[in-house]
VEXBALUM-227477 format. One record per residue: residue in three letters; x, y, z of N, C-alpha, C in turn. Coordinates in pm, 1 decimal, m for minus. Atoms other than C-alpha are relative to their C-alpha. Last residue first. Example, Ala and Ser with C-alpha at 12.3 -4.5 7.8 and 13.67 -1.06 7.14 Angstrom:
<pts>
PT;residu;n_x;n_y;n_z;ca_x;ca_y;ca_z;c_x;c_y;c_z
PT;Ser;m82.0;m119.0;m6.0;1367.0;m106.0;714.0;m77.0;109.0;73.0
PT;Ala;89.0;m119.0;0.0;1230.0;m450.0;780.0;90.0;120.0;0.0
</pts>
This chain:
<pts>
PT;residu;n_x;n_y;n_z;ca_x;ca_y;ca_z;c_x;c_y;c_z
PT;Asn;m136.7;m27.0;m51.1;m1061.2;1731.1;m3869.8;95.0;m98.8;m44.3
PT;Gln;m34.3;m139.9;19.5;m1392.7;1745.0;m4059.9;143.5;29.7;41.5
PT;Arg;m17.4;m24.2;142.7;m1421.4;1366.6;m4092.1;44.3;143.7;m28.1
PT;Lys;m122.9;66.3;43.6;m1359.6;1316.2;m3721.1;27.1;27.9;m147.3
PT;Tyr;m110.9;m78.7;m54.4;m1627.9;1575.0;m3628.8;134.7;m60.8;m45.5
PT;Arg;m8.5;m122.4;79.9;m1879.9;1404.3;m3857.6;119.3;84.1;44.2
PT;Gln;m50.3;39.2;131.5;m1805.5;1067.1;m3692.6;14.7;123.3;m89.5
PT;Arg;m143.9;28.2;m12.8;m1841.9;1217.2;m3346.0;60.8;m35.3;m135.4
PT;Lys;m64.7;m128.6;m22.1;m2182.7;1366.0;m3440.0;152.1;m18.1;11.5
PT;Lys;m4.4;m68.1;129.6;m2297.1;1034.5;m3583.1;72.9;134.9;11.3
PT;Phe;m95.4;71.9;84.9;m2203.1;857.1;m3259.1;16.3;70.5;m134.8
PT;Ala;m133.9;m32.9;m49.2;m2381.3;1120.2;m3048.9;107.0;m67.0;m86.1
PT;Gln;m28.8;m139.2;36.3;m2696.1;1087.8;m3260.4;141.1;38.9;42.7
PT;Ser;m20.6;m2.7;144.5;m2688.6;707.5;m3230.2;35.0;141.2;m46.8
PT;Ala;m132.3;58.6;24.2;m2643.2;727.0;m2854.0;32.9;3.6;m148.3
PT;Arg;m101.8;m96.4;m41.8;m2938.5;966.0;m2829.1;140.9;m52.0;m25.8
PT;Arg;4.6;m112.8;93.6;m3164.6;735.2;m3035.9;107.8;101.9;34.0
PT;Gln;m61.2;45.0;124.8;m3056.1;429.3;m2834.1;4.3;113.8;m103.0
PT;Met;m144.1;10.4;m24.0;m3135.1;607.8;m2508.3;73.2;m41.8;m127.3
PT;Glu;m51.5;m136.9;m8.6;m3479.4;708.2;m2639.4;151.5;m0.5;22.0
PT;Gln;2.5;m53.8;135.4;m3552.2;348.1;m2746.5;56.6;142.7;m2.5
PT;Ala;m108.3;63.6;75.5;m3440.8;214.8;m2409.6;7.7;55.8;m141.4
PT;Thr;m126.0;m57.3;m48.5;m3664.7;465.4;m2229.8;117.8;m57.2;m78.6
PT;Glu;m5.6;m139.1;44.2;m3964.8;367.3;m2441.4;132.8;64.5;40.4
PT;Pro;m26.2;m15.2;144.0;m3902.2;m8.7;m2408.1;12.4;145.9;m44.5
PT;His;1.8;m144.9;21.9;m3861.3;m19.5;m2027.2;24.2;31.6;m148.2
PT;Asn;88.5;m64.1;m98.0;m3941.3;m378.1;m1914.2;m14.2;150.8;m22.8
PT;Ala;135.3;53.3;18.6;m3795.9;m546.9;m2226.1;m99.6;68.5;93.8
PT;Val;51.8;m54.7;126.3;m3490.4;m319.7;m2214.9;m142.3;m48.9;m24.4
PT;Trp;32.0;m140.4;m24.0;m3436.6;m407.0;m1847.8;m60.9;61.5;m126.4
PT;Arg;118.8;m4.7;m85.0;m3459.4;m781.5;m1919.0;m43.2;145.0;23.6
PT;Arg;116.0;36.2;83.7;m3214.9;m748.7;m2208.9;m130.1;7.5;80.1
PT;Thr;24.1;m109.4;94.6;m2969.0;m562.2;m1983.6;m121.6;m28.3;m87.2
PT;Arg;63.7;m109.8;m74.5;m2999.2;m816.3;m1700.8;m34.7;116.1;m93.9
PT;Ser;133.4;46.3;m38.6;m2928.5;m1100.9;m1944.6;m75.8;110.1;74.3
PT;Tyr;85.1;m9.6;118.6;m2637.7;m911.0;m2098.4;m143.2;m44.1;30.9
PT;His;18.3;m140.9;31.7;m2482.7;m861.8;m1753.2;m93.4;16.8;m119.9
PT;Ala;91.9;m54.7;m99.9;m2537.1;m1226.4;m1652.2;m30.1;146.8;m29.6
PT;Arg;133.6;56.2;25.5;m2380.4;m1347.3;m1977.7;m102.1;57.2;98.1
PT;Lys;54.7;m60.6;121.6;m2086.5;m1109.1;m1933.8;m140.5;m50.2;m28.8
PT;Glu;44.6;m135.3;m33.4;m2030.1;m1217.4;m1572.6;m60.7;69.4;m121.4
PT;Arg;119.7;13.7;m83.8;m2019.5;m1584.6;m1678.4;m56.1;136.9;36.2
PT;Glu;115.2;39.1;82.3;m1779.1;m1506.6;m1963.7;m129.0;m10.1;81.0
PT;Asn;m17.8;134.6;54.9;m1531.0;m1311.3;m1746.9;m130.1;m39.5;m70.9
PT;Met;89.6;100.8;m55.6;m1568.6;m937.7;m1718.5;35.9;m137.4;m56.2
PT;Val;m68.0;73.8;m105.9;m1269.2;m715.4;m1789.6;m91.9;m100.7;68.6
PT;Pro;m118.2;73.5;43.9;m1383.6;m594.1;m2131.3;66.8;m82.7;109.4
PT;Tyr;10.7;133.7;55.8;m1740.9;m526.9;m2004.2;131.6;m65.4;m41.6
PT;Arg;m23.8;105.6;m97.9;m1669.3;m233.8;m1771.0;7.1;m138.0;m66.0
PT;Tyr;66.1;120.4;49.3;m1625.3;26.8;m2039.7;28.8;m115.1;94.8
PT;Arg;94.4;m38.6;104.3;m1542.8;379.8;m1920.1;m82.0;m120.4;m46.7
PT;Arg;107.2;m78.3;m62.0;m1383.7;283.5;m1588.9;m105.9;36.8;m102.8
PT;Val;80.2;91.0;m81.3;m1193.1;5.9;m1761.9;m112.5;75.2;68.6
PT;Glu;81.6;82.9;88.8;m1073.9;244.6;m2033.1;m91.1;m92.6;79.8
PT;Leu;106.0;m84.1;56.8;m956.2;498.1;m1776.7;m92.8;m83.0;m88.0
PT;Ser;93.2;m36.6;m106.9;m764.6;234.4;m1578.0;m114.1;86.2;m52.3
PT;His;130.4;66.0;8.3;m615.1;78.3;m1892.0;m99.7;44.5;107.8
PT;Glu;52.4;3.5;136.6;m311.7;297.9;m1959.1;m141.7;m55.2;m5.9
PT;Ala;49.2;m133.1;35.4;m248.8;378.1;m1593.9;m62.8;1.9;m138.9
PT;Cys;m107.8;m96.1;23.6;m221.7;8.5;m1506.0;m61.9;133.7;m42.0
PT;Trp;m38.9;m22.0;138.1;m520.2;m179.6;m1367.6;112.1;101.8;m8.3
PT;Arg;m10.0;126.0;74.3;m619.3;m346.3;m1039.3;53.1;18.0;m140.9
PT;Ala;m30.4;m23.6;141.6;m593.6;m75.4;m773.3;21.1;m132.9;m70.9
PT;Leu;118.7;20.4;81.8;m764.2;m176.7;m446.0;25.5;19.1;m149.5
PT;Ile;36.3;141.9;0.8;m441.5;m224.6;m250.6;m113.2;m26.9;m99.4
PT;Asp;134.1;22.1;m53.8;m319.3;125.8;m339.1;m38.4;m147.2;m17.6
PT;Ile;m7.4;81.5;m121.2;55.1;116.8;m398.7;m136.1;m23.3;64.9
PT;Ile;71.5;m71.1;m106.3;23.8;225.9;m762.7;3.5;m88.2;124.5
PT;Gly;m71.7;m122.2;m34.7;257.4;128.1;m1049.3;m67.6;84.5;105.7
PT;Ile;101.6;m99.5;m34.9;17.2;m123.6;m1202.0;65.0;133.4;36.2
PT;Pro;22.8;m13.5;m144.2;292.5;m320.2;m1374.3;m100.6;111.5;27.9
PT;Gln;m69.8;m114.0;m59.0;241.3;m389.2;m1745.9;m23.1;3.1;150.3
PT;Ser;m90.5;50.0;m103.5;131.9;m740.0;m1846.7;80.3;113.1;62.5
PT;Cys;m96.3;m101.1;m44.8;m175.3;m655.9;m2052.7;88.2;m59.7;109.5
PT;Gly;m107.3;m19.5;96.2;m358.8;m925.1;m2251.5;104.0;102.1;41.0
PT;Pro;m37.9;114.9;83.7;m681.5;m905.3;m2051.9;106.8;36.8;m103.6
PT;Tyr;68.5;m13.5;127.9;m672.0;m610.7;m1808.3;44.1;m114.9;m90.0
PT;Gln;95.0;108.9;17.0;m552.7;m736.1;m1470.7;m80.4;11.1;m129.2
PT;Cys;134.2;m49.8;31.2;m239.9;m517.9;m1473.4;m92.2;m119.2;m25.6
PT;Pro;37.6;m18.1;140.9;62.9;m689.4;m1323.4;m144.1;49.5;m12.3
PT;Arg;112.5;86.2;38.1;166.9;m621.5;m962.1;m36.1;21.1;m146.1
PT;Ala;m34.4;91.6;108.9;510.5;m452.3;m947.9;m114.9;m92.0;m41.5
PT;Leu;m31.0;m75.4;121.3;403.9;m147.2;m744.2;23.1;m91.8;m119.6
PT;Leu;122.8;m61.8;50.8;233.1;m368.4;m485.3;25.9;79.2;m128.6
PT;Arg;89.5;105.3;49.2;540.2;m590.9;m441.1;m127.2;60.0;m59.9
PT;Arg;m52.8;51.4;127.6;778.9;m294.6;m416.0;m94.3;m103.8;m61.2
PT;Arg;9.9;m107.0;99.3;560.8;m127.8;m148.9;48.7;m48.8;m137.1
PT;Thr;141.1;m10.6;36.9;521.4;m452.6;44.5;m19.2;105.1;m107.8
PT;Thr;34.9;118.9;77.1;897.8;m508.0;41.8;m144.4;5.9;m48.4
PT;Ala;m63.4;m10.0;132.2;973.2;m150.0;150.8;m37.8;m119.0;m88.6
PT;Ile;65.6;m110.1;71.7;720.2;m163.8;436.7;56.2;9.1;m141.9
PT;Asp;133.4;46.9;37.9;843.5;m505.6;549.6;m74.2;106.8;m81.4
PT;Glu;m18.0;91.2;114.0;1204.0;m376.8;539.2;m134.6;m55.9;m46.3
PT;Gln;m25.3;m72.2;124.4;1112.0;m79.9;757.1;9.0;m93.1;m120.1
PT;His;m123.5;45.0;63.6;954.6;m284.1;1038.4;17.5;64.7;m136.9
PT;Tyr;26.4;78.1;120.3;690.8;m94.1;1235.6;130.3;m27.5;m75.2
PT;Leu;m77.7;m47.5;113.1;706.1;31.4;1594.4;m20.6;m94.3;m118.2
PT;Gly;80.4;m73.0;96.8;427.9;m34.2;1844.9;78.7;63.1;m112.9
PT;Ser;18.0;m139.2;m42.2;636.0;m129.5;2149.8;m76.5;84.0;m100.9
PT;Pro;79.6;m5.4;m123.8;596.5;m504.9;2101.3;m26.0;142.2;47.9
PT;Ser;m78.7;37.0;m117.5;717.9;m457.8;1741.3;m89.1;3.5;124.6
PT;Arg;6.6;m103.5;m101.5;479.5;m459.7;1447.2;76.6;m48.0;122.5
PT;Arg;m16.7;42.7;m139.4;543.1;m659.9;1134.0;m3.7;119.7;92.8
PT;Val;m105.0;m74.7;m68.5;400.9;m531.5;804.9;4.8;m45.9;145.7
PT;Trp;m112.9;m15.0;90.7;202.7;m749.8;558.8;118.0;70.1;66.1
PT;Gly;m115.7;71.7;m52.5;m41.1;m875.2;823.8;123.1;10.1;m88.4
PT;Lys;m21.5;120.4;80.3;m354.4;m777.2;629.0;120.4;m81.1;48.2
PT;Ala;114.7;89.2;m20.6;m454.7;m534.0;904.6;15.6;m130.4;m78.5
PT;Ile;m14.4;59.4;m133.5;m105.4;m383.1;896.4;m112.0;m99.6;24.2
PT;Trp;m110.9;95.3;8.0;m125.2;m326.1;520.3;17.6;m72.6;132.9
PT;Arg;50.7;117.1;73.4;m467.8;m166.0;563.2;107.5;m107.2;m10.7
PT;Arg;81.6;76.3;m96.5;m321.0;62.3;832.6;m63.1;m122.6;m66.8
PT;Phe;m90.2;72.4;m89.0;m53.4;167.1;582.0;m77.3;m82.5;102.6
PT;Thr;m51.7;114.9;75.3;m317.7;256.5;325.0;90.6;m83.5;87.8
PT;Leu;111.5;91.8;23.3;m493.1;476.9;581.6;46.3;m125.5;m74.2
PT;Glu;27.3;72.2;m124.4;m165.8;635.5;698.3;m112.9;m101.6;m17.3
PT;Ser;77.9;m81.8;m92.0;m63.1;725.2;345.9;m31.8;m83.4;123.3
PT;Pro;137.6;m29.1;42.2;206.9;511.3;190.4;m67.7;98.0;95.0
PT;Gly;97.7;106.9;m11.2;582.6;520.2;247.2;m138.5;43.5;m43.2
PT;Asn;62.2;8.8;133.1;855.5;751.1;132.1;m100.9;m115.0;m3.4
PT;Phe;m52.5;123.5;56.5;1045.2;681.6;458.7;m52.7;m20.7;m142.2
PT;Gln;m142.0;m25.0;24.8;983.7;1041.5;561.6;64.0;m119.7;m68.3
PT;Glu;m7.3;m92.8;112.4;607.9;974.8;519.5;145.5;30.9;m34.5
PT;Ile;24.3;72.9;124.9;641.9;666.0;741.7;7.2;92.4;m121.2
PT;Glu;m118.9;m6.3;85.2;805.2;854.7;1028.6;m22.5;m63.3;m137.3
PT;Gly;m19.8;m135.5;52.0;477.5;931.0;1208.8;117.7;12.9;m95.0
PT;Leu;104.2;m28.4;98.4;395.0;560.3;1246.5;18.9;137.2;m64.1
PT;Glu;130.2;m32.0;m58.2;724.0;493.9;1421.8;m97.7;35.3;m111.4
PT;Ile;35.7;m141.9;1.6;1017.7;320.0;1259.3;m137.0;18.0;64.2
PT;Trp;136.0;m32.3;m42.3;1197.2;m12.3;1308.0;m21.7;149.9;m6.7
PT;Pro;89.0;m0.3;116.1;1501.5;m153.0;1123.3;m144.1;38.0;33.3
PT;Arg;104.8;102.5;m7.3;1751.8;m56.4;1391.0;m98.1;14.0;m114.8
PT;Ala;125.9;m57.7;50.7;2080.4;119.5;1332.8;m107.2;m107.9;0.5
PT;Pro;12.9;m1.6;146.5;2347.1;m46.5;1547.2;m134.6;60.9;m41.4
PT;Phe;71.6;117.0;50.1;2372.1;63.8;1911.3;0.2;2.6;m152.9
PT;Tyr;m97.0;105.9;27.6;2643.0;313.1;2006.5;m67.1;m127.0;m53.0
PT;Ser;m74.3;m43.5;118.4;2402.5;608.6;1979.1;106.9;m101.9;m38.2
PT;Lys;57.4;57.8;122.2;2183.2;409.0;2215.3;67.8;49.9;m126.4
PT;Val;m84.1;103.0;61.2;2417.1;483.3;2507.4;m55.0;m52.4;m132.8
PT;Gln;m140.1;m39.8;9.1;2278.1;815.9;2629.4;82.9;m102.1;m77.6
PT;Gly;m12.0;m106.2;99.2;1913.8;734.5;2549.7;143.7;45.0;m19.4
PT;Ile;10.6;67.3;129.2;1948.0;408.1;2742.0;13.4;102.4;m111.5
PT;Arg;m126.2;72.5;19.1;2072.7;610.2;3038.8;m1.2;m74.0;m133.4
PT;Gln;m102.8;m96.5;38.1;1780.9;852.3;3001.9;133.8;m69.2;m26.2
PT;Arg;21.0;m26.5;141.6;1532.6;564.6;3006.6;106.6;96.8;m50.6
PT;Ser;97.2;m102.4;38.7;1671.8;465.0;3342.5;m9.1;12.8;m152.1
PT;Val;m64.7;m130.4;7.1;1837.7;135.7;3424.6;m104.7;100.1;m48.0
PT;Gly;m13.8;m58.5;m132.9;1690.4;m193.8;3546.3;80.0;128.9;m0.4
PT;Ile;m138.7;14.1;m43.5;1735.2;m404.2;3235.0;20.5;52.6;141.2
PT;Gln;m39.7;141.1;m2.7;1367.6;m467.3;3160.6;140.6;m19.0;54.7
PT;Arg;79.8;71.9;m99.5;1256.3;m116.0;3260.4;45.1;m145.6;10.5
PT;Gly;m45.9;m37.5;m134.6;1539.7;48.7;3068.8;m74.0;m75.0;108.7
PT;Ile;m132.3;61.1;m17.0;1452.1;m143.0;2752.4;51.9;28.4;140.1
PT;Asp;20.6;144.5;m16.4;1084.7;m52.4;2786.6;132.2;m72.3;22.4
PT;Ser;56.0;23.0;m133.5;1168.4;317.1;2846.6;m21.4;m149.5;26.4
PT;Asp;m100.3;m23.2;m104.6;1400.3;328.9;2545.4;m52.7;m33.6;138.8
PT;Arg;m30.5;m140.7;m22.6;1144.9;172.8;2308.9;98.1;12.5;117.7
PT;Tyr;47.7;m56.0;m126.9;1151.7;m191.3;2202.3;41.2;145.1;11.5
PT;Gly;100.4;m103.9;15.4;1188.8;m280.6;1834.5;m57.4;54.3;128.9
PT;Ala;132.4;62.9;4.8;1367.3;m618.4;1841.6;m112.7;102.5;m5.4
PT;Met;19.3;54.4;133.8;1695.4;m442.5;1749.2;m136.2;m68.2;m14.6
PT;Trp;1.9;m112.4;94.6;1675.4;m232.4;2065.1;m29.3;m49.2;m141.5
PT;Leu;132.3;m62.1;m13.8;1585.7;m538.9;2275.3;m15.9;117.6;m96.6
PT;Arg;99.6;92.6;55.6;1890.1;m723.0;2137.8;m140.7;58.9;9.0
PT;Cys;m12.3;1.4;146.9;2115.0;m422.1;2196.9;m105.5;m90.6;m63.1
PT;Ala;53.4;m128.0;48.4;1986.0;m378.3;2554.6;6.5;5.6;m152.5
PT;Leu;145.4;6.2;m10.9;2042.5;m749.2;2625.9;m63.1;127.8;m54.5
PT;Asp;48.5;94.0;101.3;2397.2;m726.4;2495.3;m152.8;m9.0;0.3
PT;Trp;m21.2;m62.1;130.6;2467.3;m413.0;2701.3;m52.8;m90.5;m112.0
PT;Trp;118.2;m80.0;30.4;2306.9;m567.4;3009.9;14.0;69.9;m134.6
PT;Ser;122.9;79.5;m1.2;2560.8;m850.2;3007.9;m123.4;85.0;m30.8
PT;Val;20.4;73.7;124.8;2857.5;m639.2;2894.7;m132.0;m75.0;m0.9
PT;Asp;m19.6;141.4;m29.8;2835.8;m391.6;3182.7;m40.1;m79.7;m124.5
PT;Pro;105.5;74.5;m67.4;2844.8;m44.9;3030.8;42.0;m144.1;28.1
PT;Ile;0.8;132.7;59.7;3161.7;155.6;2959.1;m104.7;m83.7;72.8
PT;Asn;87.5;7.0;115.9;3077.6;517.5;3046.3;m2.7;m137.4;m67.5
PT;Val;138.7;m16.5;m42.0;3218.5;504.6;3402.8;m95.3;m18.3;m118.7
PT;Ala;56.2;128.9;m39.6;3549.7;360.2;3285.6;m146.7;10.8;39.4
PT;Asp;73.5;m24.9;m123.5;3640.2;680.2;3101.8;m73.7;m127.6;38.2
PT;Val;136.9;48.1;1.1;3893.9;568.8;2844.6;m61.9;25.7;136.2
PT;Asp;47.9;m17.9;m136.5;4213.7;767.9;2790.6;m148.3;m35.7;0.8
PT;Leu;131.3;m62.7;m16.2;4356.0;629.3;2471.8;m35.9;9.8;147.5
PT;Met;92.3;83.3;m73.9;4732.2;556.1;2460.5;m130.9;77.5;19.0
</pts>
């Protein structure tokens, strides 16, 4: 027969309320205040509570989460729930992370996932360098026409500079071609 200490068995009514508040993301002091017991008492019995899905801001790195700045952007967009006590929902963090990693590349014809949790990232690793080098492949037709129009206008207003730039680009191209032929 088990010897049960009757003093450690909590009243069922406050126990249920404490469990519900714990799972809703309240801190020990908030739970104790609502139930009418001390924070220390909640700390003693919370080892019997089920694991809760809430973490503090400082625990995000342990959870393999984003940087604090990126995480604050997620909160601002409403992607991560926040408890009344300022804790954050683990499942929301994991879901947002998986969703951002699986976004398809926006480069035309590419369907690879981006693989970066940064909100601002738009291209996969293969195309990010190419897009930074050549902006025109990812422009739509309207943007291309506007870009070419601005370029023609600039060339018309600065003919000497445009001619010098064209001469240097031609020399660089020829130099690359010679290097390719030699190797």
